[in-house]
N, C-alpha and C positions, 0 to 999 in steps of 0.2 A: 931355377925358380926365383932366386934373389935378383938375378939380372933382369928378369921380366918385371919384377916388382919395382925395381929402381927405374926401369924404363917407363913404366906406367906413371910413377911419381913425377918423373921429369916431364912427361907429356902433359899431365894435369897441371903442373906448376906453370909450364909455358903458356898453356891455354888460359889459365886463370889470370896470368899477367896481361894477356891480350884483351880478355873479356872485361875484367874488373878494373885494371889499372889504366888501360888504353895508353900505353907509353908513347905511341907514335901520333896520337891525336887524330887517328883516321878510323872512325867507326865502321866505314865501309870495308875495312880489312877483314871483318868477320863475315866472310862470304860463304856461300854454299859449298864452294870447293874446299875452303879451309875446314868447314864443319865436317865434310865427308872424310877428308884426310885424318882429322882428329878422331872421328868416330871409328874409322877402320883400325887405327893403331891402338886406341884405347880398348876397343872391343876384343881385338886379337889378344892383347895381354891379359885382359880380364878372363877370357875363356880358358887360358892356360892356368891362371892363378886359382880358379875355382875347381879345376879338374881334380886336385888331390882330395876334395870333399866328396868325390864320387859323382859330381855333376857333369853332364855332357857340355862340351864347349859351346854349343849353340845356346844353352841356357845362360852362359856367361855373356855371349854377344847381346842377347835380349836384355839381360840385367844391366849391362853397361849402357846400352841405348836409353833405357828407362832412367837410370840413376843420374846420368850426366845431362839429361834433357830438360825440357821446359818446366817440369813439376818438382824437381829436386835441386840439383846443383846449378841448373840453368846456364850451362855452358853454351847452349844454343836455344833458339826460340822455336815456337810452333811454325812461324813463317819459314824459318830455315829448313825445318823438316819437310814442310809442304813443297819447298823448292826442289827437294830431292825425291819427291814422290814418283817422278818419271822413272827412277831406278827400279821401282817396284814392278813396273810393266816390263822393263828389260829382264829383271830377275825371273818374273813369272814365265816369260817366253823361254828363257834359258832352262828353267826347271821343267817346263813342258817338253822341250826337246829331249832333255836327258831322261825324263820319265818314259817317254816313248821308246828311246833307245835302249832302256833297260828291259823292255818287254821282248824277251827272246822266245820265239815259238817253241824251241826245243825244251826250254825250262818249263814253259807253261804246260806242255804235254805231259811231263813227268808227274806233276801234281795237279793235273787238270781237275780231277774230282774234288779234291780239297779246296782248290781255288774257287770253283763254281759254287760249292756249298757255302763257303765263307762269304763270298760276294752276295749271294742271294739271302743267306740267313742274317748277316749283319746289316745289310742295307734295309731289308724288310723290318727287322726288329727296331733299328734306330729310327727309321723314318716314321713308322706307324706309332712307336712308343712316344717319341718326342712330340709328334703332331698331336696325338690325343691328349697328352699331358698339358701342352700349351693351350689346346682348345678348352679343356676343362677349367683352366685357370684364366681364360680370356676375359671373363667377367670382372676379374680383379686387376687386369692390366689396363691402366688408364687410357692409352690410345686405342685399345681394341673394344672397350666396353660399350661404346655407342654404336657399333656396327651390328648388322643382323647376323644370324647364324651362318649363312653362306659366306659372307665376307670374313667372319672370324675363322672359319675353317680354311679358307684360302690363305689367310695370313699365317695360320698355324702350320700349314703345309710348307710355307717358305722357311719357317724355323726348322721344320723336320728335315728338309732337303739340305740345308746348310749343315745341320748336325751330322749328316752322313759323310761329309767330306773329310778326307784325311790329309796328311802332309808328306808326300814323297820326299820333298827336300829335307825334312827333319829326319825321316827314316834313313835316307841315303847318307846324311851327315853323321848320324850315330853309328851306322854300320861301318862307314869309312874310318871313323875315329877308333872304334874297338877292333877293327880288322876281323869282324865276325863272319863266319862261314858255317853252313850246315843247313839241315832240312828246315828248322824253324825260321832261320833268317831268310831262306829262299821263299818260303810260304808267305811270311809277313810282307816282304818286299814286293813279291808278285801280286798279292792281293791289294796292297796299298796303291801300286801303280795302276793295275787294271781297274781298281775302284774309281780312279780319277776319270778314266774313259767312261765308265758307267755313270758316274755322278754328273759329268758334263752333259751327257745325253739325257739323263733323268731330270737334271736341272732345266734343260730346254723344254721338256714336256711340262714340268710343274709350272714354270714361269709363263708359258703360253696359256695353260689352263687358268692360272691366276689372273692373267690379263683379261681373259674372257669373263671370269666370274666377278672380278672387281669392276669391270666396265658396265656390265648389265645385270649381274646377279642371276643370269640365266644358266641353263645347263650347257655343258660343253658339246659342241657340234662335232660330228665325226670328221669333218674336213680338216680340223686343226691337226689331227694325227698325221695326215698326209703332208701337211706343211712342215711339221717337225721332222718327219722322215726325209723330206727334201733338204731341209737345213743340214741335217746330219750327213746325208749323202754328199752334198756339195762340200762340206767341211772335209770329209774323208778324201774326196777327189782332189781338192786343193792341197791337202796335206801330202797326198801321194806325189803330186806334181812337184811340190816344194822339196820333198825328199829326193826326187830325181835331180833337181837342181843342186842340192847339197852333194849328192854323189858325183855330179859333174865337177863341182868345185874341188872335191877331194882328189879326183883323178887327173884333172886337167890344169887346174890353176893353183899355183903355189902362193897362197896367201894365208894370213892368220884367220882361217875360216870360223873359229868359235866366235870371234868378235863380229864378223859379218853375219853369221847365222843369227846371233842374238839380236842384232840390229834389224834383220829381216823379220824376226818374230815380233819385235816392237812395232814395226810398220804394219804388220798383219793385224795386231791388236787394234791399232788406231784406224786402219782402213776398214776393218770389220764393223767397228762402231759407227764410222762415218757412213758406210754403205747402208747399214740398217736404218739409220736416221734419215738418210736421203730418200731411200725407197719408200719409207713410210710417209714422209712429209710431202713428197712430190708425186708419187705414183700410187700411194695407198697400198703398197705391197708390204706385207708383214713378214719379212725374212730377217732373222737375227742370227748370223753366223757366230759360232763359238770359236774365237781365235785360239784358245788353249787346246781345243780339240784338233785344230789344223796343225799346230806345232807338234802335238803329241803324235799325230798320224805321220808327220814328216820324219820324226825320230824313229818311229816304228818301221817306216819304209827303208831307211838307211840300214837299220839293224838286220832286217829280215829279207830284204830284196837286193842286197849287194854284199860284196865280200869285205866291206869297210866298216862293219859294225863295231869291231873292237877299236879300230883307229878313231872312229867318230867319238866313242865314249872316252877314250884316252885323251884325245885332244880337248874335249870339253872339260874333262876332269882337271886338266892342267891349268885351266883358268877359273875353276869353280870356287876355289878357296876365297878370294876377295869378294866374289859375287855373293856367296853364302854369308860371309861376315857382314857385308853391307846390307843385305836383305834383312837379316835377323836383327842387326843393330837398329836399322830404320824402323823395323817392326816394334822394337822395344821403345824407341823414341816417340813413336806414334801413339803409344798407349796413353789414353786420356784418363788421368786419375780422377777427374771430376765425374767422368762417365762411370768409372768403376764404383765410385761412391754412391752414385744415384741408381745404378742398376745391378749392384752386386748380388742382391738376393735372387732376382729372377735369373741372372746369369748362373749363379750357383745351383739353382734348381735344375736348369737345363744341363749343366755339366754333370750333376749327379744322375739325372735321368738318362743322359746319353751314355755314361759309363756303365750303368746297370744294363741298358739294352745291348751295348757292345759285348758285355760279359755273357749275357744270355744267348745272344745270336752266335757268338764265336764258339761257346762251349757246346751248344746243341749241334751246330754245324760240324764241329770237329769230331764229335762222337759219331754222328751219322755217316760221315765220310770215312771213318775208320782210322783217323790219325792216332798217333801214340798219345798216352795221357800227358806226357811232359810237353807235348805240343798244344793240345786243345785246352789244357789248364792255364796256359800262359799266353795264348794268342792275343787275348784282349788287351794285354799290356802294350802290345805293339801298335794298337789302333787308336790310341787316345789323342795323340798330337794333332793339332790343326794349325795351319799357317797360310802358306801362299795361295793355294786353290780356294780355301775357305774365304780368305779376304778378297780374292779376285771375284768370286761369285757374289759376295756381299756388296762389293762396289757395283756390280751389275744390277743387283736388286735396287740400290739407291738410284741408279741411272734410269731404270725403267719404271720405278714406283716412287717418285720423289716425296709424295705426301706421307706414305707409310714406311718408306725405306729408311728414313732417318731414325725413328724410334726403334725399328727392327735392328738397324746397325748398332745403335747404342747398347742394346741388350746383348746382341750376339758378339760384339767385340769383347765384352766382359767375359763371356763364356769361352771364346776363342783364346783370349789371353790366359785364362786359368788352364785351359787344356794345353796351351803351348808351353807353360811353365812345368806342369806335371808330366806331360806326355813323354818328352825325351828322357827324363829321369826314370820313368816306369819302363820304357823300352830298354834302356841300358841295363837296368836291374834284371829284366827278363833274359837278356842275352847272356849275362853271367849265370843266371839261374839254370838255364838249359845247357850251359857249358859250351857255348859257341863263340863267346867273345875271347879274343886272343891278346888284346892290348888294353891298357888303361886300368883304372881301379874301380871297384864296385862303389 
C-alpha cells in the first residue's frame, strides 16, 4: 500500500512539474498520449489506495479521473479528454463483445424463470415509473414546458428508457475484484447482460417511436414495428457472421485477436452510424443499426456456437484491465461539474425514482419466481450502476435529436454519475452480504 502511495505521489509530482512549471518550454508536450498514460497510472494506484475503505476499484478509477481533471487539479483540459473520447467507442465495443460472451445458454437455462421475471419486472417498473415521474414534472422542466403533451411524453420516454440501462462492465469488474461466485452472482450478472440485449432492442423501438411523435405529433404507424424488427434482425445476422469471423481468427490465425476484435467493433460502430446517416440522407431509408447489439451477438455466437467460448473470454480478460481503467478514468474526467451544479436536483429525483422502481421490480419479480429471500431482498443492489451502455445510448439520443438531446444529456449525465458512484459500492456490499464474495474488504 505504501509503495502504491509513493508511486502515485511520484506520478503526480512529475505531471505537476510538466503542467505547471513547463521545464522544457514545450507546451505541446502535454499531449493526449501523455494524458492517457498519466491517467492510467494515477487511476490504477488510486483504485488500490481506496480499496481498504471498502470501495470497489472502479470507483477509484472514476474518482481519479474526476479529481485530476479539468474541474479540480487541472492536470489535463477538457480538450485533452475530448481527444481521448474515441477510446470510449473502443471500450464500448470491447464491453459489448465480453457481455455477449458471458451469456452462456447453459447458465441461462438453470435460472431461466428468475431471469425472465427479473428482466420483465425491473424493465417494466423502471421504464413506466421514471417515464411517468418525468412526465408529471415536465411542466417544471424548462426545456420541456413549452411542448405539447405528446412531445412531453415522448421526451419522458427517452428518460425512462435510459434509466432501464445497466452496466455489465461495472458488474463484471466488481465480480472479478471480489472473486464472487454463487447463485446471487450468476443471477445478477445474467440479468445485467441479458438486459443489455433487451435494452438495445427496446431503445430502438422507443427512439423510432419518438422520432415519429416529435416529427409530426401523430400516432405511431404499424409499419415502424416492421422496420425495427428488420433493424434487429440485420444486427443479429451481422453479429452472427462477425462471430464466425472471430472463430476463424481463433482457429486459424495466430494474432493478438482481442486488439483486432476491439478495432473491428470500433469500425462497426462508426460504419453503423455512417450507414444510417447515408441511407436517410440519400435514399430516405430509415434504418439505424445498433452496433452494440452486433458486437454482443458476435460474442454470444463465439460462446455458444463454438468450442472456443472459454478461450475467447480468457483472451479478452487478459487485456481487459487497462481498458476498464481507461474507460472509467475517462468517464470520471468527462464529468462536468458545471452540469452537476445546474441539473443536480432533477438528476437526484431520477436517481431516487429509478432506485425505488428497481427495488419494487426486483423484489416482486424475485418472490413470484420463487427465489430465496437472501436473493430477492438484495437483487436490487446489483442493478443500480450505470456507465458504458447508458452513455452510449445517451450519445445516440444527442446524435438523433440534437435540439432536445443536449438538455436530456445534461440531466441524465448527472443521474448516471450518481448511479455510477453509488452502484459499485452497493453491489460489493450485496456480494458480501449474501456470502458470495471471496476477496477484498467490505
